[in-house]
NUTINU-525279 format. One record per residue: x negated, y negated, z of N, C-alpha, C, CB in turn. Coordinates in steps of 0.1 Angstrom, whole numbers, plus 5000, padded with zeros to 4 digits. Atoms other than C-alpha are relative to their C-alpha. Glycine has a CB too. Example, Ala and Ser with C-alpha at 12.3 -4.5 7.8 and 13.67 -1.06 7.14 Angstrom:
% residues 2
499150125000487750455078499149885000501050005012
500950115000486350115071500849895008499649954986
***
This chain:
% residues 700
501150095006514553145144500249865005500050014985
499950134995513852815160500049904989498849965010
500050105010514352485142498749974994500649875006
501350035004510652425141499550114990499050005012
500349895009510152775125500749984986500350135006
499250035013512852695099499349904992501549975003
500650115007511252375090498650044993499749885009
501249955005507852545086500250094988499250075011
499749915011509452805064500449934987501150105004
499550085011511052545042498949904994501249925004
501050105004507752345038499650034985498850005009
500449985014507152295001500950084991498650064999
499149925008510152484989500549944987501250055009
499650075012511052214964498949954992500949885005
501250045007507552194950499650124992498949955009
500549895008506252404921498550015004500149974985
501449984995503152494942499550144998500049975015
500749885002500952794946500950125000499050025011
499149894999503753034956500950014988500850005013
499150005012506052934928499250034987500649864998
500849975011503152944903499750154999498649925001
500249855000502353304913501250084996499450045013
498849925003505953404911500649984986501149955010
499350025012507053244879499149994988500749865001
500950005011503853254858499250135000499149885001
500949885000501653544846498749975007499750034985
501250014992498453604865499049914993499450145003
501050085007496153454838500449864999499850064986
499550145001498353144832499949935014501450004995
500150064986498553084870498649975003500650105010
501450024997494753114873499549874992499250124996
500450115008494252864845500649875005500450024985
499450124995496752614858499549965013501550025001
500550034987495452634893498549945000499950125009
501350055002491952564881500049854996499250084989
499750145004493252244865500449925012501049994989
499550074988495052144897498949985010501150075006
501050004989492152224921498749944996499950135006
501450035004489052154901499949894990499350124995
500050115010490151884877499650044986499249895005
500449955013489452104847501049964990499850155000
499050035010491052004814501150104998499349984986
498949915001494452144808499950084987501449935001
500049925012494652434783501449994993499650155003
498750015007497452344758500750134997499849924988
499349875004498052704750500950065011498950104997
499149944989499652774784501249915002499250015013
498950104997502052474782501450074998499949884990
498749935002504952694768500450095011499950084987
499749914989504752954795500249925012498950105002
499850084988504352694822501449935000498949895001
498750075001507452504809501150105003500149944986
499049904998509452824808500150045015499750134992
500049964985508452914844500549895008498650045004
499650124992509052564857501649994999499349874996
498650015002512552564842500850105008500450014985
499349904993513552894856499949975015499350144997
500250034986512152794890501049895004498649965004
499250114997514052464889501550035000499749884990
498649965001517352614878500450095011500350074986
499849924989517052874905500349925013498950095003
499750094988517152574929501049904997498749935004
498850085003520152414913499849884991500549955013
500350115009518452174889500750024986498549984998
499349995013520452094857499349904990501449965001
500650105008518251804844498550005004500649865002
501450024997514551714842499749854997499150104992
500450145003512751384842498549995001500749905009
501450034998509251254837499949885010499349964986
500050094988508651074870498749924999500150075014
501250075001506150784867500149875008499749974985
500250124992504850464883499849884991498950025010
500250115009505450164860499549885008501349964993
500650124993504049814868501049925008499349914990
499050064992507249724886499650025015501450064998
500449974986505649874918500950115006500149885008
499149894996508450134921499850124991501549955001
500049895009509150464904501049994989500250135008
499150005011510950534872500350144995499549924988
499649865004512850834858501149994990500450095012
498949995010515050914828500450144999499649944986
499649864999517051234832500550054986501150015010
499549925012517551484803500550135005498850014989
499449874997519651794805499250114994501550014996
500649885006518252144800500950054989499850115011
499049945010521352204779499749954986501449955004
500150035015520952224741500950094993498550024995
499249925009523052364713499250074990501249914994
500649935010521852634691501150084992498850105005
499049945008524152744663501449995007499750154998
498850034994526952584682500250065014501150044992
499949944987526252784714499149935010499650154999
500950064990524952624746498950095006500949945012
501149934994521552734758499249905009499150074989
500850084992519152614784498550014995500150045015
501350005005515752504770499149905007500049984985
500950094995512652334782498650044994499949995016
501249965007509652344759498749955006500149964985
501350054996505952294764499849854996498950084993
500050145004506351964745500849925010500549984986
499250084990509151854769499249985013501350085003
500850004987506751934798498949904998499450135003
501250075001503651764784500249854997499150064990
499850135005504951454767501549965000499449984985
498650055001508051234770499949864993500649985014
500050125007509150924751501149915006500250024985
499050104995510950664773499949874993499849985015
500050145006511850314762499049915008501449945000
501150084993508750094771500349854999498750034994
499950145003510149764760500549925013501049974989
499450074989511949674793499150015013501350055003
501050004989508949754816499049894998499350145001
501050115001506449484824498750064993499549955014
501249965008503449504800498949895000500450044986
501050105000501749174804499449964987498850035009
500450035013501549124767499550114992498949895000
500549885007500449474758501150044989499750115009
498949965009503949544742500949884998500750125006
499050105003506349314725501450065003500049954986
498749954997510049344733500650104989501049895002
499449925011510849494699499250134998500049934987
500849885001508049754703500350095012498449965000
499449924989509950004724499350125004501450034997
500549874998507950314721499050015011499550064987
501049974989506050444752500050155002500349925013
500149854998504850784762499750035015498950054991
500449954987504650974795499350134997501350025009
500849885002502051244798499850075014498649964995
500049924988502151524824498749995007500350154996
501249994991499751504853500150125008500049875009
499949874993499251864864499450005014499450114991
500650004987497251764894500949965011498849915000
498950044991500451634910501250094997500349855000
499049905004502951924912501449954997500050115011
498650035003506451914898500850035013500550084988
499249984988509151884924501549984997499649905011
498550015001512951894929500449885008500750135004
499450114993514751574938501450035001499749864992
498649974997518051644954500849885002500150095012
499150104998521051424954501450065003500249904987
498849954995524651454965500750104991501049885003
499249915010525951624933499150094992500849914991
500949915007522951834923498549975002500349984985
501450014998519251834917499349984986499450125007
500850035012516651714891498650045001500149854997
501549975000513251854882499249874996499850114989
500850125003510751574884498550044997500049915013
501349965005507451604865499149875001500050054986
500850124998504851344877499149984987499050025012
500750035013503351174846499349865001501050004989
500650135003501150894834500949934990498550014995
499150075009502850624813499149904992501149925008
500950095008501150444784500849954988498850084995
499450065012502050234754499750094987499549864997
500249935012502150354718498550004996500849944988
501450025003498550224715499150085009499649865001
500949934990497350444744499649925012498850054993
500450084988496950154768501050025011500149854996
499349974988498050204803501149905003499150015012
498950094996501450064814500450045014501250024991
499649944987501450234848498849985011500450144999
501050014990499550254881499350135003500749965013
500749874999498650624879498850014992501050114997
501149985009496450614849498749935004500449944986
501350064995493850364862499450075012500249855003
500449924988493750564895499350124995501250035009
500649885005492950884876498749974994500950074990
501350045006490250704856499049975010500349894990
500950054990488750554887499450135008500649905010
500449884993488650904904498950074991501150095002
501049945009486751034873498749925000500650004986
501250085000484350744874499250025013500449854999
500749984987483550794911499450145000500949995012
500549865001483151174905498750004992501050094994
501250005008480651104877498849945007500349924987
501150074993478650864898499450085012500549865005
500449924989478551094928499250124996501250045009
500849885005477451394907498649964997500750054987
501350055003474551184896499249985012500149874992
500850024988473551074931499750135007500949905009
500249884992474051414947499050094993501350085001
501049935007471851564920498649965005500149994985
501350064995469051334932499750055014500049855000
500249944987469651474967499850155000501249965009
500249865001469251824954501250085002499050045010
498849934998472851914957500550064987501149915006
499449935011474552164933501249924995500450145003
498950075005477152014910501350055006500150014985
498849964993480552024928501149904997499850015015
498850085002484051874928500049885010501350085001
499850114991484551524942501549995003499549874993
498650014995487651484963500249875008500550135008
499650114992488851144973501350035008500249874991
498849974992491351175002500649875005499650105011
499350124995493950935015501050045010500749934988
498949994991496150915045500749865001499550055014
499450135001498650635041501049985012500849984987
499150024989500250515074501149904995499249945012
498950095006503650365064500849945012501050094992
499250084991505250095086501349964994499249895006
498750055006508949995082500949965012500650124992
499050044990511849835100501350074996500249844999
498749955002515349965104501049905005500350145007
498950104996518549755106501350074998499949874992
498749945002522149855110500649954987501049965012
499650045013523749855076501149895000500650134993
499050115000526649635086499449865002501050025012
500750134999524249355097499349974986499050015011
500750025013522249405064501049944990499450134995
499050055010525449355043500449855002501350095001
499750134997526049025060498949904999500649995014
501150095002522648885052499650014985498850055009
500450005014522348795015498549994998500749884993
501550015001518648715021499450145000499449915010
500549864999517949075032500450084988500550075013
499549935011520049215004499249974987501549984997
500650055013518449004976498449995001500549874997
501550034999514848944989499350105009499849865004
500749914991514149205016499549945013498950064993
500550074988513348945042501049895004498649944999
499150104995515248695064499449864997500350015015
500550135003514848345050500349905011500649954986
499650094988516548195081500150095012501349934997
499949924988516648305117499249945011499650144998
500750054989515848145150499550115009501049915009
500649894992513648345174501050055010498749965006
499249944989515348585198499349975013500250154998
500650024987514848515235499050115003501049995011
500949884998513248865236499650054987500750115009
500549945012511148985208499050115003499349894991
501049904997507849175211499149965011499250034987
500950054991506348975238499750095012500449865005
500249914989506849235265499250134997501450045006
500849885005505049495244500650135005498649985004
499349884994507649755256500550094989501149965009
499549915010508549895222499050094994500649914988
501149935006505150015210499850145007498749925000
500149874995504950395215501050045011498650025006
499049974990508050385236500850124996501049885002
499149885003510650665238500949964988500950035012
499250025012512350695204501550025003499550094988
498649994997516050625207500750124992500849874996
499449895007518350915197500449984986501250055008
499550035014519850745167498850004990500749865000
501150015009516450675153499350144999499049905005
500649875000515151015162500750104990499950075014
499249925009517951175143499749974986501549985002
500450055013517050965113498650064996500049854999
501449965003513351055116499950154997499149975012
499949865003514151425118500450044986500950075011
499549985014516151415086498949964989501349934998
501050045009513351225069498950104999499349865004
501149905000510751485079500550124993499650035014
499549885007512951775068500049984985501450035005
500050035014513351605034498550004994500749874997
501450015005509551535031499450145000499349905009
500649865000508551885042500450094989500350065014
499549925012510652045015499249964988501549984998
500850055011508651824991498550025001500349854998
501449974998505451945005499249895005499450054987
500750124995504651615021499750025015500849874997
500349974986502851675054500249885010498650055001
499750114990504551405075499650065014501549965000
500649954988502651435108500449925012498650014999
499850094988503151135131501149914998498749935003
499050105000506050915140500049935013501450074997
500050074987506350645166500649864998498649995006
499650145000507750305176498849924997500749975013
501150095002505650025163500249885009500049954985
500150114991504949695180501349925001498949904997
498850095000507949485169501350095003500249934986
498749924999511549585179500550044987501049905007
499449945012513249805153498950034989501049904994
501049965009509849875137499450135004498949895000
500449864998508450225132498950034990501250104999
501149965009505650415116500150154997498649975005
500149865004505350745097498650024994501150044990
501449975005501850895090499950144996498949965010
500249865005501051205069498650045003500350014985
501349955000498051425070499349964987500050165002
500850045012495251355045500350104989498549995004
499949925012495651475010499149944989501550014995
500850065011493751424977500749884995499850114989
499550135002494151074966501249984990498949924995
498950025010496351104935501350065005499650074987
498849934994498751344953500549915011499750145004
499650084988498751124984500749874995498849965009
499450125005499650814963501450034995499249944989
498749965005502550994946500950035012499950134991
499249964988503651134980500549885007499350095009
499650124993503750784995501249944994498849915001
498850065007506150664968501250085004499750014985
498949914996508350964977500449975015499750144998
499750034986508050875014500949885001498749985008
499250125000509350525008501450034995499349894991
498749965005512150674987500950075010499950084987
499349924989513050915015500549915011499250115005
499650094989513050645041501249924997498849915004
498850085004515550435021501250094999499749934987
498849925003517850715011500650065013499750114990
499649944988517950885045500649905009498950085007
499450114992518550555063501449974996499149884999
498650045005521550485041501050105005500050004985
499149904996523050815051500349995015499550144997
499850014985522650725088500649865004498650015007
499450134997524350385085499049905003501050015011
501150104998521050205085499449964986498850075008
500750045012518950015060498550005004500549864994
501450004997515150065058499449884993499350134995
500750125006513249735053498650034998500349885009
501449985003509949785036499249874997499850104989
500750135003509149415031498949985010501149895001
501250024991505849305046500449915012498949944992
499750104990507549035067501549975001499249874999
498650025000511249085072500549905010500850135002
499650094990511348875103498949915004500550085013
501050094996509448565112499750015015500449854997
500350004986507648555145499750135007501049935008
500449874995507148925150499150074989501350095003
500949935009504849185134500650024987499650135007
499649965014504949245097499650154999499349924990
500249865002504649585082498950024989501250084995
501149975009501449725065500150154996498749975006
500249865004500350045048498550035001500650034986
501449984998497050145062499550114992499750025015
500649905009495050325036498750065005499849954986
501249934995492650575052499350084989500450095013
500749955012490150665025498750075004499849894990
501349944998487250905025499750084987500050105012
500449935012485351104998499150125004499349904990
500849874997484051464999499450044987501050105006
500749955012481651634976499750155003498749934997
500249864998481752014974500650045014498650045000
499449974987484052015005499449945012500050155002
500650074989481751805026500349855000498450025000
499750144999482951465038498749925000500949975012
501250085001480251225027500049885010499849944986
499950104990481450975053499950055015501249914998
500149944987480951215082498550025003500750145000
501449994996477551185100499750155001499749935013
500449865000475651515097499350055012499250034988
500749944989473751745119498550024998500650145004
501449995003470351715102499649884992499750134992
500550125007468151445086500649984985498549995000
499550015014469251535050501449954999499850134993
498650044999472951505058500249865004500850105009
499950144996472451185076499549904990499149985013
500550085011470451045047501249974990498850064993
498850015009473551115025501049905006500650134996
499050094993475850955051499649865000500250055014
500550145000473750645054500049944986498649995006
499950055014473550615016501449964997499450104991
498650035004477350635012500549885008500850125003
499650114992477850395041499549874995499550015015
500550125006475550135026500649974986498450024998
499350035013477150184992501449945001500250144992
498750064997480550105006499949865005500850095010
500250134996479249805024499649914989498950005011
500450075012477649684992501249974991498950074993
498950015009480749744972501049905005500750144998
499050094994483049564996499549865000500450045014
500650145000480749264999500049944986498650005006
500250055013480149234962501349974993499250104992
498750015007483849274952501149985010500250134992
498950044990485749144982501249944993499549915011
498950075008487748934957500950104994499449914990
499249905006488949244939500950075010499250104992
499249944990490049414971501149915005499150045012
498950094996491949104981501049994990499449865003
499050015011493549084947500950135000499349984987
499349875001494649454950501250005010499150115003
498950004989496849364981500849884999499450025014
499350135001498149034969501550014995499349904990
498650005004501948984968500749895008500750145003
499250104993504548734978500350045014501349974992
499649954986505548945008498850005009500650134999
501249984992501949015020499449865004499050084992
500450144997501248635019500549965014500449904990
499450044987503548605049499450085012501550015000
500449914989501948895068498549985003500250144995
501450014997498148855064499649895009499249994987
500550104991496548685093501049965011499649884993
499050034990499648685115500550135007501249934994
499449904992500848905144499450144997501550014997
500749875000498249185143499750054985500750105007
500549965013497749195105498749944998501149954989
501350065002494249135093500049874992499150104993
500050125008493248805078499750024985498949905006
500249985014492948735041498550014996500549884993
501549985003489048725044499750155002499249915010
500449854999487749075036498750015007500050054985
501249974993485249195060500050155005499849915013
500149864995484049535074499750015014498950084991
500349974986484149665109499450135001501349995009
500749874999481649935118499950055014498749994993
500249964986481649935156498649975005500450145002
501350044994478849865180498950114997500149985014
501049905001477150205177499450014985500650145003
500550005013476950205139499349874996501250034990
500750135002476049835139498550015004500749895007
501349984995473049935160499250094990500050065014
500749915009472150225136499649924988500950124996
500350085012472349985106498949905002501249944995
501050094996470249735124498650075000500349935013
501249924999467649995131499550044986500250135009
500349975013467750105095499449894992501250064992
500550125007467249755082498749955005501149895001
501250064994464549655106498750074996500250005015
501249935003462149925096499049995011499449954986
501150014990458849865113500049865006498750044994
500050144995459449495118501349965006499749904988
498850034992461949455145499749915011500750135005
500350104990462249175170500350045014500849874997
499649964986463849355199499450135003501550005001
500649884996461949615217500950115002499249985013
499049904997465149795225500550074987501249955007
499549955012465849845188498950094993500449894990
501049915005463950155177500350024985500150145007
499849985014463350175139500550144996498749974992
499549875005465150455120499350044987501550004998
500749955012463150655095500950114993498650065004
499149905007465350835069499250124997500549944987
500649885003464551195066499250065012499249994988
500849964988462751205100500950005012498749915002
499150024989464951065127501450054996500049865005
498649985003468451195130500849905007500450145005
499150104994471350975138500350055014501349984992
499549964987472550965174501350074997500249885010
498749935002475551195178501149905000500250115012
498950105002478450995165501350084999499849914988
498749935001481851145174500949934991500650025014
499150065010484751075150500649875006501050104996
499350124994486250825175499049915007501050055010
501050084993482950645183500349854999498750034994
499750155002484250315169501349975006500049974985
498750044995486950125186500949964988499849875009
499150045011490050035166500249855000501450075002
499950145001489849675155501149964991498649934994
498750035008493349575144499949884992501250005009
500150125007492149245131499150014988499449895009
500949985012489749395105500750064989498850095004
499349955012490949445070499450134995500049904989
500749885006488449725063499150065011499249974987
500749954988487249935093499650144998500949995012
500449865000485150245096500550065013498450015000
499349944988486950485120499550145002501550004998
500649874996484550775125499650094988501050085008
500449925012484550965092500849954987500350155002
499250065011486750735069500049855002501450065000
499750154999487450375061501549985000499349934988
498550044999490850225070500149864994500550015015
499750135006491949955046501349965005500050024984
498850054993494449765067500849894993499749965014
499450115006495249485043501250034991498949934992
498849985008497749655020501349985007499950144994
498750024994501349555026500850134999500749894993
499249884999504049805033500750054987501149985010
499449975013505549794998499050044989500949894995
500949985010502349834979499950144995498649955004
500349875005501650134957498550035003500450024984
501449984996498450294970499150014989500050135008
500949995012497150344935499249884997500950044988
500750135003496249974931498849985008500949895002
501250024992493949924961499050114999500449995014
501049895001492450274957499350014987500850135003
500650015013491750224920498849905002500949954990
501150104998489649914930498950065009500549875006
501049954991487950084959499150114993500650065012
500749895007486950394938499049944990500950094993
500850065011485550174910498849925006500849904992
501150084995483449934931499050095008500649895010
500949914993482050224952499250084989500750105009
500749935011481150404919498849914995500950034988
501150095005479150094908498950005010500649864998
501150014990477250074941499250135001500749975014
500749875000476450454940499150004988501150115000
500950005012475150414905498849915001500849954988
501250094999472950114914499050075009500549875007
501049934992471350324942499350114992500750055013
500549895008470950614918499049944990501150084993
500950075009469350374893498649985006500549874995
501350034993466650274918499350125004500349915012
500649884996466050624930499350074987501050105006
500649945012465550744894498849924995501150004989
501150085004463350444887498750035008500349855001
501149974991461150534917499450144996500550005014
500549875005460750884901499550085012498949984990
500549924988460651054935500950125003500049905012
499049894997463651294934499550144997501349974993
500549875004462051574916501150115000499050055010
499049894999463851914920500150055014499650114990
500049954986463851934957501450045004499649895010
498749954995466652124974500349925013499950155004
499750074988468551975003499150035012501550035004
500949994988466251915033498650024996500550125008
501449975004463151965012499449884992499950124992
500550125007462651604999498649965005501049895001
501350054997459251454999500149875008499149984988
500150124993458151165021500249884990498749995008
499850115010458050954989501549974997499250034987
498650015002461751024983500649925012500650134998
499450064988462650925019499649855001499750085012
500550144999460450615018500749914989498549994998
499350075010462050504985501449975003499950074986
498650014996465550564997500149905011500650135005
499950094989464850375029499849854995498950035010
500250135005463550075010501349954992498849994991
498850045008466650074987501149965010500450124991
498950034991469050095016499749875009500250125009
500450124992467149825036500349884992498550005004
499850125009467349585006501549984999499450024986
498650015001471049665002500649945013500750144997
499550054987471749595039499749855001499550085012
500450144998469849265039500849914990498549994996
499350075010471749155008501549995003499850054986
498549994998475249255020500550015014500550124992
499549984986475349275058500949895004498850015009
499150124997477148935058501450055001499849894990
498649965000480349125052500450085013500350094988
499749924987480049325085500449905011498850085004
499550094990482049155112500850085010500949884995
499449914989482849335145500949925010499050075007
499250094990484649035162501550004997499449874999
498650025001488148915164500449914988500549935013
499750075012489448825130501149895002500550104990
499050104997492248615146499549875005501050055009
500650124994489848365161500049894989498650025005
500050115009490148015145498649984994500549885007
501450025004486348015142499650094988499050015011
500549915010486148315119500149964986500950135002
500150055013487248155087498949904997501349934996
501150095001484647885093498750084999499949905011
501249915000482048155100499950084987500050105012
499949925012483148355070499549914988501450054997
500450095010482748045048498549985000500749875001
501550024999479147995061499350124994499649985015
500649885005478448355052500150014985500550125007
499749995014479748295017501050104996498850034993
499049905003482648535020501249924994500450075013
498950075006485648444998501250015009500350074986
498850014993488948345013501149954991499849905013
498950035008491948354991501350015008500150104987
498950004991494948245012501350044994500149875006
498749975006497748314987499850094988500749874997
500149915012498548544958499449944988501450054998
500650065012497848304929498449995001500649874997
501450014999494348234942499350135001499649925012
500549864999493748604950499950064986500850085010
499949935013494848724916499049944989501449994994
500950065009492348484899498850094998499549875005
501149915001489748754906500150094988499950095013
499849915011491248964878499749934987501550044999
500350075013490348694852498549984999500749875000
501550025000486548684861499450104990499450025014
500649925010484348804833499250125006499049924992
500849894994482149014856500950115005499249955012
499049904995485249194870500650084988501149945008
499549935012486549264835498950094995500349894989
501149915005483149404825499950125009498749925000
500149884991483149624856501050114997500249955015
498949905003486449794849499850064986501449945001
500249955014485549824812498850105000499749894990
501249925000482149974820500350145005498949945009
499749874994483650254841501350064994500249985015
498949945007486550314817501350015008499750144996
498850004991489150234844501149914993499749945013
499050095007490849944825499249924990500749915010
500650095010490149764793500349865003500650044986
499750154998490049384791501449974999499149924991
498650035002493549384778500950055011500550064987
499249944989494849614805499849925013499550155002
500250084988493249404832500749874999498549985003
499350135003494549084817501550025002499749954986
498549984999498049234815500450015015500450134993
499749994985497949314853500049865006498950095007
500050144994497048954861501349934996498849924994
498850065005499948834840501350055007500250014985
498849944994502449084854500149975015499850164999
500050034985501449024891500349865003498750045006
499850144998501448654887501549964997499149914991
498650025003504848654870501050065010500350074986
499249944990506248894896500049915013499550145004
500150094989505048654923500949884998498649955003
499150125003506748354907501550045000499649944986
498649965001509948544901500550025015500250134992
499549984986510148654938500149875008499050105007
499950134993509448304951501349934995498749924998
498950075005512048164928501450065004500050004984
498849934995514648434938500249965015499850154999
499950044986513948344975500549865001498750025007
499650145000514247974968501549984997499249924991
498650005004517548024950501050055011500250074987
499249944990518848254977500249915012499450135004
499950104988517948005005500949894997498549955003
499150115003519647724987501550055001499849954985
498649955000522847934982500550035014500150134991
499649974986522948055018500349875008499050095008
499950124993522347705031501349924996498849914998
498950085005525047545009501350075001499749964985
498749935000527647815008500450065013499950114989
499749934987527447965043499749915012499250135001
500450084988525547735067500649875000498549995000
499450145000526747395056501550005004499849944985
498650004996530447485058500250035015500850104992
499949974986529947635093499649885009499150125004
500450124993528047325105501049894999498649954996
499050115002530647095090501250035009500450004985
498849964991533447285108499749975014500450144998
500450024986531547265141500049855002498650065003
500150144999530946895135501449945001499249944988
498750065000534546815127500850045013500850054988
499449964988535747015157499549925012499850155002
500650084989533346835180500549854999498550004999
499550145002534446495165501449995005499849964985
498650004995538046585171500150005015500850114994
500050004985537346675207499649875006499150125005
500650124994535346365213501149894998498849954992
499050105002538146145197501250025010500550014985
498949984991540846305218499649965015500450155000
500450034986538846265250500049845002498650055003
500150144999538245895243501449944999499249944988
498750055001541845845233500850005013500850084989
499349994987543145965267499249945011500350155003
500850074990540445775285499250095009500949925008
500849914992538546075298498549974998500250154997
501550035001534845985305499150125002499749895010
500949884997533546315318499950084987500650095011
500349925012531946515290499949934987501150104999
500050075013532246245264498549974995500749875001
501450025004528446175265499450124994499249955012
500549885006527746535259500550034986500350125009
499449985014530146555230499449904990501549985001
500650105009528746235216498650044995499949865006
501449965003525146365218500150124990499350045013
499949895009526246695202500449964987500950115007
499550055013528046515175498949944992501249905002
501150075007525046305167499050114994499349905009
500949905004522846615166500550084988499650095011
499449925011525246805143500049914988501450045004
499950095011525646495121498649994993500549875004
501450015005521846465118499650134993499049965011
500349875006521646835111500650014986500450115009
499449995013524146805083499349914989501549955001
500750095009522246515067498750074996499749875007
501349935003518946715070500250124991499350045013
499749895008520647015056500249974985501250075006
499850045014521846835025498849954993501149885000
501350045006518446675020499250124996499249915010
500849885003516847015023500550084988500050095012
499449935011519247174998499649924987501550005001
500450085011518546884974498550024996500349855002
501449985002514746934978499750134994499249985013
500249875006514947304970500550004986500850115008
499550005013517147234940499049934990501449935000
500950075008514646984927498750084998499649875007
501249925001511747224934500250114990499550065013
499749895009513547504915500049964986501350065004
500050055014513747284884498650004994500549865000
501350005005509947294882499450145000499149905008
500749875000507247564880499050015011499350024986
501049994989505147484911500650085011499749855005
499449914989505747774935499749945014499350144999
500350054986504047584964501149905004498649935000
499050104997506747314962501350085004500449914988
498949924996509447584964499850065014500350124990
500249954986507847744994500049905010498650075000
500050114990507347415011501449965003499249884995
498650044998511047325005500750105008500649974987
499349894993512147665018499649995015499550134994
500450004986510047625050500749885007498549995001
499450124994511447275056501550035003499949884991
498649974999515047395050500250105012500650064987
499849904990514447695073499949935014498850104999
500150084988513347455101501349945004498949905000
498750074997516547265098501150115004500549924987
499049894998518747585096499850065013500050104989
500349934988517047755125500349915012498650055001
499750094989517547445147501649995001499549864997
498650015000521247425137500650135006500649984986
499549884995521647795146500249995015499050124997
499950024985521147685183501149905003498749965006
499050114997523747405179501450054997499749884991
498749965004526647595163500450125009500050044985
499549894991528847835183499750134994501549985002
500349875005527948195180501050064991499750095012
498949945008531348295167500149944986501349985008
499950075013531148045139498750024991500249855002
501249985008527548115128500150114990498750025009
499749915010527748295095499150124998500249934987
501049895002524648515097499750075013498749934995
500549934988523748795121498749955005499950154997
501250074995521048665144498950115003500449935013
501149924997517648805153500350095012498749925002
499749924988518848925187500950114997500649915011
499149895004521449135170499350104991501249944992
500649915010519449275142498850085005499549934988
501249944995516249355161500250115011499049905005
499749904989517949555189501250084996500249925013
498949935007520049805170500550135007499750034986
499749874993520350085196501249995008498850045009
***
């Protein structure tokens, strides 16, 4: 058996999926559980006991001794509390796992961020089983643990996690699409949002990582002069993968495949030591959970290979940052609604969905920007092939022409632009790759999906996708409102709509395009003129996290999330407080770390270099040697000036850290970095206390 065949055989072996369900559950229970998983039907509580019994046997057959409710708290990472299957009955040890153990857990909620929802002394929180994301085995060096994906909420029922709002937003979009599709004559069906999350990351040799307190404590280098060679030759992108890295990637894929995660693509990214892993598309909730496991696997496998995986959005200055491109689409009854069809009716649905997304993004660009706001992403957005902070949509030339034709109706100015009549004309044949890849666009249509490129590499996909689902649901409902008001839908089957229906739909979409086409931008988002043009169009531009997060406090946005049952006013307010506090803490940690490195590592090294140079200069003058003394004097002056600047920079950071203004801390950090990076070129390589960019970026 080949290695490839072995890997295929092992795919999903650590997941309680279809095969395990059929093997460990009765036929009726298996059928009921699969209906919940595949069709989103409510879970039947009566099967919980049998399911728990089956999962325990399956897990123990695979070496598990403990179980945990695995959830996504507002920390942005995952959480788990392990409990043993072992219990005592009449003094005898037995292995038990009840239906209650499966469905509900009670972890301590007091130490997780709550944004005011919970007080410190109010410790109780609950985890609730999410059967749409299958249980899995998490292996470690000394055993294995059964992990049960769950939602996490407070004693009051309010969400304390990132999964619950996502599930609610999926329900909201499903409800809105059922309403719209009924107007198109479609039978009621299941809505499936899908996601493919492209994960970028850096690798560094673990020995170098240990010598960089900034990487250990903050995830990014706070100091570092540019390497003579970086990414300017563009020779790393899609290059041959070095053996050491390929070995790491193979182990990552083996681990992911066992977890049923369809890791598909791997390649070198643009920056040296930067790489990407991309999976096949999966349903949104599962894809979000799987991406959290991808990040976990990247970190743990890297550690076993003597490497460290850096998932920070900008670990190195002057080279590409790392993003997480969220490729989103939505299907209804198995048909991708963002895929141009082969007949007028399918094209009418496609154009309706396209216009709904354009309207949603334009109307709520501030919320999309807030969903990707973080201290790390502030350093990435708008630099080195990351999209700018201004949210716009790229549709490509062919679709732009189609939309122009749709909007123009009968009154078009250019003879070459033929009006499009919904329900009569069909779209031109649009292959999936008809649009070019605009790497400067934060939100791009790429054939049959939208690629949201603004999320940073550490973000949990649930946040941005919760926003996207909700705002699209609102736009779909608005279009449905107008169609219902026009009273033209009737009971027509697909393809049998009246001219009145098509005319009403055309007018609705034309009005939507005229109101929201400003968000469409097919140009270069890096051009200096674009922010000015965006401002003229009235597009928001939030350059940093605090200004971006302000969107979560707007009354209209609070009302939107409350209307669709995605988040209450308290839940949304809590997110604003949590994310703002997290931002401030991270900036303060970085400022403190920069101060400590500068004072405890850099200053002593520069001082020693200064004293050694002064001693050499004094000896040369003492013996009357003139050659070289001018160079020594100049170097001595530069080192002395650097020491003075270093001390001033340290004092400025200390003063900034005493206050609460994060902009002052960031400004002081940047000033200190300029000084330190200049001194890096003045101090001998053997004496410089930090591994340099030229060492860390070229680890092969």
